[in-house]
N, CA, C and O atoms as a printed pandas DataFrame, in Angstrom:
     atom_number atom_name residue_name chain_id  residue_number  x_coord  y_coord  z_coord
0              1         N          MET        A               1   -6.144  -21.817  -12.139
1              2        CA          MET        A               1   -5.253  -20.945  -11.748
2              3         C          MET        A               1   -5.301  -20.474  -10.462
3              4         O          MET        A               1   -6.355  -19.880  -10.235
4              5         N          LYS        A               2   -4.600  -20.520   -9.615
5              6        CA          LYS        A               2   -4.976  -19.823   -8.159
6              7         C          LYS        A               2   -4.681  -18.260   -8.266
7              8         O          LYS        A               2   -3.660  -17.835   -8.806
8              9         N          PRO        A               3   -5.582  -17.503   -7.749
9             10        CA          PRO        A               3   -5.458  -16.110   -7.787
10            11         C          PRO        A               3   -4.326  -15.321   -6.766
11            12         O          PRO        A               3   -4.130  -15.494   -5.563
12            13         N          ILE        A               4   -3.760  -14.527   -7.584
13            14        CA          ILE        A               4   -2.919  -13.824   -6.676
14            15         C          ILE        A               4   -3.344  -12.828   -5.643
15            16         O          ILE        A               4   -4.203  -11.981   -5.890
16            17         N          THR        A               5   -2.794  -12.922   -4.583
17            18        CA          THR        A               5   -3.236  -12.256   -3.424
18            19         C          THR        A               5   -2.318  -11.336   -2.979
19            20         O          THR        A               5   -1.132  -11.426   -3.295
20            21         N          ILE        A               6   -2.838  -10.271   -2.127
21            22        CA          ILE        A               6   -2.300   -9.281   -1.283
22            23         C          ILE        A               6   -1.529   -9.991   -0.051
23            24         O          ILE        A               6   -2.241  -10.472    0.831
24            25         N          GLN        A               7   -0.273  -10.080    0.061
25            26        CA          GLN        A               7    0.172  -10.760    1.355
26            27         C          GLN        A               7    0.721  -10.065    2.299
27            28         O          GLN        A               7    0.819  -10.598    3.404
28            29         N          ASP        A               8    1.226   -8.675    2.097
29            30        CA          ASP        A               8    1.595   -7.813    3.186
30            31         C          ASP        A               8    1.561   -6.458    2.349
31            32         O          ASP        A               8    1.488   -6.484    1.120
32            33         N          VAL        A               9    1.623   -5.173    3.138
33            34        CA          VAL        A               9    1.807   -3.804    2.489
34            35         C          VAL        A               9    2.792   -3.103    3.532
35            36         O          VAL        A               9    2.563   -2.945    4.731
36            37         N          LYS        A              10    3.797   -2.761    2.916
37            38        CA          LYS        A              10    4.912   -1.930    3.698
38            39         C          LYS        A              10    4.505   -0.385    3.251
39            40         O          LYS        A              10    4.240   -0.054    2.095
40            41         N          VAL        A              11    4.509    0.421    4.313
41            42        CA          VAL        A              11    4.478    1.939    4.065
42            43         C          VAL        A              11    6.016    2.543    4.600
43            44         O          VAL        A              11    6.508    2.421    5.722
44            45         N          ILE        A              12    6.438    3.055    3.704
45            46        CA          ILE        A              12    7.686    3.704    3.548
46            47         C          ILE        A              12    7.608    5.408    3.535
47            48         O          ILE        A              12    7.287    6.027    2.521
48            49         N          VAL        A              13    7.891    5.946    4.591
49            50        CA          VAL        A              13    7.920    7.682    4.975
50            51         C          VAL        A              13    9.408    7.997    4.766
51            52         O          VAL        A              13   10.303    7.552    5.486
52            53         N          THR        A              14    9.581    8.788    3.737
53            54        CA          THR        A              14   10.793    9.388    3.448
54            55         C          THR        A              14   10.700   10.760    3.090
55            56         O          THR        A              14    9.583   11.137    2.737
56            57         N          GLN        A              15   11.693   11.652    3.102
57            58        CA          GLN        A              15   11.779   12.912    3.073
58            59         C          GLN        A              15   12.969   13.685    1.976
59            60         O          GLN        A              15   13.598   14.700    2.277
60            61         N          PRO        A              16   13.083   12.995    0.758
61            62        CA          PRO        A              16   14.189   13.692    0.026
62            63         C          PRO        A              16   14.027   15.140   -0.353
63            64         O          PRO        A              16   13.080   15.664   -0.940
64            65         N          ALA        A              17   15.068   15.649    0.068
65            66        CA          ALA        A              17   14.945   17.210   -0.385
66            67         C          ALA        A              17   13.904   17.875    0.218
67            68         O          ALA        A              17   13.325   18.805   -0.343
68            69         N          GLY        A              18   13.611   17.466    1.346
69            70        CA          GLY        A              18   12.686   18.072    2.288
70            71         C          GLY        A              18   11.198   17.964    1.869
71            72         O          GLY        A              18   10.276   18.620    2.352
72            73         N          SER        A              19   11.118   17.085    0.951
73            74        CA          SER        A              19    9.585   16.722    0.607
74            75         C          SER        A              19    9.081   15.524    1.254
75            76         O          SER        A              19    9.572   14.507    0.763
76            77         N          ARG        A              20    8.249   15.313    2.210
77            78        CA          ARG        A              20    7.662   14.098    2.752
78            79         C          ARG        A              20    6.852   13.420    1.854
79            80         O          ARG        A              20    5.729   13.844    1.582
80            81         N          LEU        A              21    7.397   12.219    1.274
81            82        CA          LEU        A              21    6.695   11.189    0.770
82            83         C          LEU        A              21    6.153    9.826    1.364
83            84         O          LEU        A              21    6.958    9.150    2.005
84            85         N          VAL        A              22    5.154    9.469    1.243
85            86        CA          VAL        A              22    4.563    8.183    1.401
86            87         C          VAL        A              22    4.555    7.218    0.501
87            88         O          VAL        A              22    3.595    7.243   -0.269
88            89         N          ILE        A              23    5.494    6.195    0.331
89            90        CA          ILE        A              23    5.562    5.265   -0.661
90            91         C          ILE        A              23    4.912    3.963   -0.015
91            92         O          ILE        A              23    5.203    3.617    1.130
92            93         N          VAL        A              24    4.030    3.275   -0.801
93            94        CA          VAL        A              24    3.357    1.967   -0.477
94            95         C          VAL        A              24    3.845    0.715   -1.381
95            96         O          VAL        A              24    3.743    0.688   -2.607
96            97         N          LYS        A              25    4.314   -0.174   -0.691
97            98        CA          LYS        A              25    4.803   -1.317   -1.537
98            99         C          LYS        A              25    4.165   -2.434   -1.027
99           100         O          LYS        A              25    4.335   -2.883    0.107
100          101         N          VAL        A              26    3.147   -3.044   -2.204
101          102        CA          VAL        A              26    2.111   -4.182   -1.952
102          103         C          VAL        A              26    2.974   -5.356   -2.349
103          104         O          VAL        A              26    3.615   -5.361   -3.401
104          105         N          ILE        A              27    2.975   -6.402   -1.437
105          106        CA          ILE        A              27    3.809   -7.476   -1.596
106          107         C          ILE        A              27    2.758   -8.691   -2.045
107          108         O          ILE        A              27    1.704   -8.813   -1.421
108          109         N          THR        A              28    3.065   -9.534   -3.087
109          110        CA          THR        A              28    1.789  -10.548   -3.545
110          111         C          THR        A              28    2.205  -11.844   -3.058
111          112         O          THR        A              28    3.235  -12.120   -2.442
112          113         N          SER        A              29    1.237  -12.618   -3.430
113          114        CA          SER        A              29    1.554  -14.155   -3.009
114          115         C          SER        A              29    2.427  -14.590   -4.251
115          116         O          SER        A              29    2.820  -15.751   -4.147
116          117         N          GLU        A              30    2.770  -14.028   -5.240
117          118        CA          GLU        A              30    3.569  -14.606   -6.429
118          119         C          GLU        A              30    5.030  -13.911   -6.394
119          120         O          GLU        A              30    5.296  -12.732   -6.629
120          121         N          PRO        A              31    5.920  -14.985   -6.030
121          122        CA          PRO        A              31    7.346  -14.759   -5.631
122          123         C          PRO        A              31    7.809  -13.666   -6.685
123          124         O          PRO        A              31    7.741  -13.823   -7.904
124          125         N          GLY        A              32    8.273  -12.573   -6.060
125          126        CA          GLY        A              32    9.163  -11.400   -6.861
126          127         C          GLY        A              32    7.879  -10.492   -7.449
127          128         O          GLY        A              32    8.259   -9.451   -7.983
128          129         N          LEU        A              33    6.715  -10.660   -7.447
129          130        CA          LEU        A              33    5.968   -9.747   -7.809
130          131         C          LEU        A              33    5.378   -8.571   -6.731
131          132         O          LEU        A              33    4.782   -8.947   -5.722
132          133         N          TYR        A              34    5.531   -7.482   -6.939
133          134        CA          TYR        A              34    4.909   -6.602   -6.065
134          135         C          TYR        A              34    4.511   -5.315   -6.695
135          136         O          TYR        A              34    4.563   -5.202   -7.919
136          137         N          GLY        A              35    4.133   -4.381   -5.966
137          138        CA          GLY        A              35    3.400   -3.021   -6.566
138          139         C          GLY        A              35    4.019   -1.940   -5.924
139          140         O          GLY        A              35    4.475   -2.291   -4.836
140          141         N          LEU        A              36    4.194   -0.844   -6.164
141          142        CA          LEU        A              36    4.911    0.382   -5.682
142          143         C          LEU        A              36    3.964    1.564   -6.085
143          144         O          LEU        A              36    3.697    1.870   -7.247
144          145         N          GLY        A              37    3.510    2.164   -4.993
145          146        CA          GLY        A              37    2.748    3.489   -5.171
146          147         C          GLY        A              37    3.032    4.506   -4.326
147          148         O          GLY        A              37    3.835    4.294   -3.418
148          149         N          CYS        A              38    2.480    5.675   -4.460
149          150        CA          CYS        A              38    2.641    7.074   -3.795
150          151         C          CYS        A              38    1.550    7.434   -3.092
151          152         O          CYS        A              38    0.525    7.641   -3.741
152          153         N          ALA        A              39    1.515    7.595   -1.587
153          154        CA          ALA        A              39    0.084    7.892   -1.071
154          155         C          ALA        A              39    0.317    9.368   -0.656
155          156         O          ALA        A              39   -0.516    9.753    0.165
156          157         N          THR        A              40    1.238   10.285   -1.015
157          158        CA          THR        A              40    1.705   11.408   -0.504
158          159         C          THR        A              40    0.659   12.388   -0.248
159          160         O          THR        A              40   -0.109   12.534   -1.198
160          161         N          PHE        A              41    0.415   13.123    0.817
161          162        CA          PHE        A              41   -0.268   14.055    1.077
162          163         C          PHE        A              41    0.612   14.841    2.011
163          164         O          PHE        A              41    0.563   14.535    3.202
164          165         N          THR        A              42    1.515   15.941    1.578
165          166        CA          THR        A              42    2.484   16.525    2.381
166          167         C          THR        A              42    2.084   17.225    3.525
167          168         O          THR        A              42    2.768   17.208    4.548
168          169         N          GLN        A              43    1.039   17.833    3.435
169          170        CA          GLN        A              43    0.521   18.507    4.720
170          171         C          GLN        A              43    0.123   17.573    5.960
171          172         O          GLN        A              43    0.345   17.903    7.125
172          173         N          ARG        A              44   -0.432   16.483    5.618
173          174        CA          ARG        A              44   -0.982   15.378    6.821
174          175         C          ARG        A              44   -0.351   14.101    6.571
175          176         O          ARG        A              44   -1.113   13.139    6.480
176          177         N          PHE        A              45    1.083   13.869    6.423
177          178        CA          PHE        A              45    1.370   12.655    6.114
178          179         C          PHE        A              45    1.238   11.814    6.988
179          180         O          PHE        A              45    1.100   10.651    6.611
180          181         N          HIS        A              46    1.234   12.100    8.408
181          182        CA          HIS        A              46    0.923   11.253    9.324
182          183         C          HIS        A              46   -0.489   10.498    9.298
183          184         O          HIS        A              46   -0.680    9.295    9.475
184          185         N          ALA        A              47   -1.449   11.516    9.029
185          186        CA          ALA        A              47   -2.754   10.840    8.761
186          187         C          ALA        A              47   -2.921    9.893    7.643
187          188         O          ALA        A              47   -3.770    9.005    7.709
188          189         N          VAL        A              48   -2.050   10.059    6.483
189          190        CA          VAL        A              48   -2.080    9.168    5.433
190          191         C          VAL        A              48   -1.514    7.835    6.162
191          192         O          VAL        A              48   -2.100    6.753    6.197
192          193         N          VAL        A              49   -0.485    8.080    6.633
193          194        CA          VAL        A              49    0.179    6.686    7.196
194          195         C          VAL        A              49   -1.047    5.788    8.152
195          196         O          VAL        A              49   -1.437    4.647    7.903
196          197         N          ALA        A              50   -1.440    6.558    9.140
197          198        CA          ALA        A              50   -2.773    6.145    9.795
198          199         C          ALA        A              50   -3.612    5.592    9.123
199          200         O          ALA        A              50   -3.749    4.385    9.321
200          201         N          ALA        A              51   -4.278    6.104    8.326
201          202        CA          ALA        A              51   -5.267    5.722    7.353
202          203         C          ALA        A              51   -4.702    4.280    6.625
203          204         O          ALA        A              51   -5.495    3.372    6.377
204          205         N          LEU        A              52   -3.508    4.189    6.367
205          206        CA          LEU        A              52   -3.124    3.160    5.617
206          207         C          LEU        A              52   -3.212    1.983    6.589
207          208         O          LEU        A              52   -4.016    1.056    6.489
208          209         N          GLU        A              53   -2.053    2.171    7.783
209          210        CA          GLU        A              53   -2.059    1.020    8.643
210          211         C          GLU        A              53   -3.469    0.497    9.433
211          212         O          GLU        A              53   -3.717   -0.676    9.710
212          213         N          LYS        A              54   -4.150    1.429    9.663
213          214        CA          LYS        A              54   -5.267    1.196   10.580
214          215         C          LYS        A              54   -6.579    0.820    9.778
215          216         O          LYS        A              54   -7.499    0.203   10.314
216          217         N          HIS        A              55   -6.600    1.179    8.631
217          218        CA          HIS        A              55   -7.927    0.759    7.692
218          219         C          HIS        A              55   -7.538    0.220    6.408
219          220         O          HIS        A              55   -7.972   -0.920    6.244
220          221         N          LEU        A              56   -6.833    0.693    5.414
221          222        CA          LEU        A              56   -6.661    0.083    4.127
222          223         C          LEU        A              56   -5.877   -1.430    4.391
223          224         O          LEU        A              56   -6.227   -2.531    3.964
224          225         N          ILE        A              57   -4.830   -1.125    5.149
225          226        CA          ILE        A              57   -3.808   -2.390    5.024
226          227         C          ILE        A              57   -4.651   -3.628    5.272
227          228         O          ILE        A              57   -4.669   -4.551    4.459
228          229         N          PRO        A              58   -5.454   -3.644    6.571
229          230        CA          PRO        A              58   -6.107   -4.795    7.007
230          231         C          PRO        A              58   -7.360   -5.246    5.908
231          232         O          PRO        A              58   -7.649   -6.427    5.715
232          233         N          PHE        A              59   -8.034   -4.126    5.242
233          234        CA          PHE        A              59   -8.956   -4.498    4.435
234          235         C          PHE        A              59   -8.260   -5.284    3.272
235          236         O          PHE        A              59   -8.850   -6.232    2.753
236          237         N          ALA        A              60   -7.007   -4.899    2.853
237          238        CA          ALA        A              60   -6.442   -5.569    1.452
238          239         C          ALA        A              60   -5.929   -6.546    1.764
239          240         O          ALA        A              60   -6.006   -7.301    0.795
240          241         N          LEU        A              61   -5.183   -7.249    2.953
241          242        CA          LEU        A              61   -4.647   -8.432    3.204
242          243         C          LEU        A              61   -5.528   -9.626    2.595
243          244         O          LEU        A              61   -6.711   -9.725    2.921
244          245         N          GLY        A              62   -4.969  -10.476    1.757
245          246        CA          GLY        A              62   -5.628  -11.819    1.382
246          247         C          GLY        A              62   -6.384  -11.341    0.191
247          248         O          GLY        A              62   -6.761  -12.291   -0.495
248          249         N          ARG        A              63   -6.684  -10.322   -0.217
249          250        CA          ARG        A              63   -7.445  -10.160   -1.489
250          251         C          ARG        A              63   -6.858  -10.365   -2.817
251          252         O          ARG        A              63   -5.637  -10.260   -2.936
252          253         N          ASP        A              64   -7.518  -10.618   -3.726
253          254        CA          ASP        A              64   -7.192  -11.059   -5.081
254          255         C          ASP        A              64   -6.609   -9.754   -5.693
255          256         O          ASP        A              64   -7.375   -8.798   -5.579
256          257         N          VAL        A              65   -5.699   -9.554   -6.173
257          258        CA          VAL        A              65   -4.950   -8.268   -6.573
258          259         C          VAL        A              65   -5.861   -7.878   -7.853
259          260         O          VAL        A              65   -6.018   -6.669   -8.028
260          261         N          ALA        A              66   -6.525   -8.828   -8.835
261          262        CA          ALA        A              66   -7.395   -8.538   -9.799
262          263         C          ALA        A              66   -8.711   -7.652   -9.501
263          264         O          ALA        A              66   -9.326   -7.045  -10.377
264          265         N          ARG        A              67   -9.028   -7.670   -8.217
265          266        CA          ARG        A              67  -10.587   -7.271   -7.981
266          267         C          ARG        A              67  -10.197   -5.836   -7.399
267          268         O          ARG        A              67  -10.503   -5.531   -6.246
268          269         N          ILE        A              68   -9.539   -5.007   -8.209
269          270        CA          ILE        A              68   -9.209   -3.479   -7.535
270          271         C          ILE        A              68  -10.688   -2.769   -7.376
271          272         O          ILE        A              68  -10.826   -1.876   -6.541
272          273         N          GLU        A              69  -11.623   -3.130   -8.077
273          274        CA          GLU        A              69  -12.988   -2.317   -8.101
274          275         C          GLU        A              69  -13.337   -2.394   -6.406
275          276         O          GLU        A              69  -14.049   -1.497   -5.955
276          277         N          GLU        A              70  -12.913   -3.301   -5.618
277          278        CA          GLU        A              70  -13.315   -3.628   -4.196
278          279         C          GLU        A              70  -12.789   -2.430   -3.357
279          280         O          GLU        A              70  -13.378   -2.068   -2.338
280          281         N          PHE        A              71  -11.646   -1.819   -3.822
281          282        CA          PHE        A              71  -10.969   -0.767   -2.956
282          283         C          PHE        A              71  -11.658    0.530   -3.290
283          284         O          PHE        A              71  -11.265    1.516   -2.667
284          285         N          TRP        A              72  -12.779    0.713   -4.316
285          286        CA          TRP        A              72  -13.432    1.931   -4.288
286          287         C          TRP        A              72  -14.411    1.912   -3.838
287          288         O          TRP        A              72  -15.078    2.944   -3.764
């Protein structure tokens, strides 16, 4: 069986009721399978977005979703 890999990661910045939130959507190689997470740090949300886009996302693309220990 071919491993499921990370194909793309979307960073969504939103501000419901004045709270800045950074939502992360991980899109996999399996059609319809994705993950959602929250990477919110309200005081420095721009720094979180930059860290995700410049460092974590390039590291994650193409990796097997089952190998989460590689992210630690």
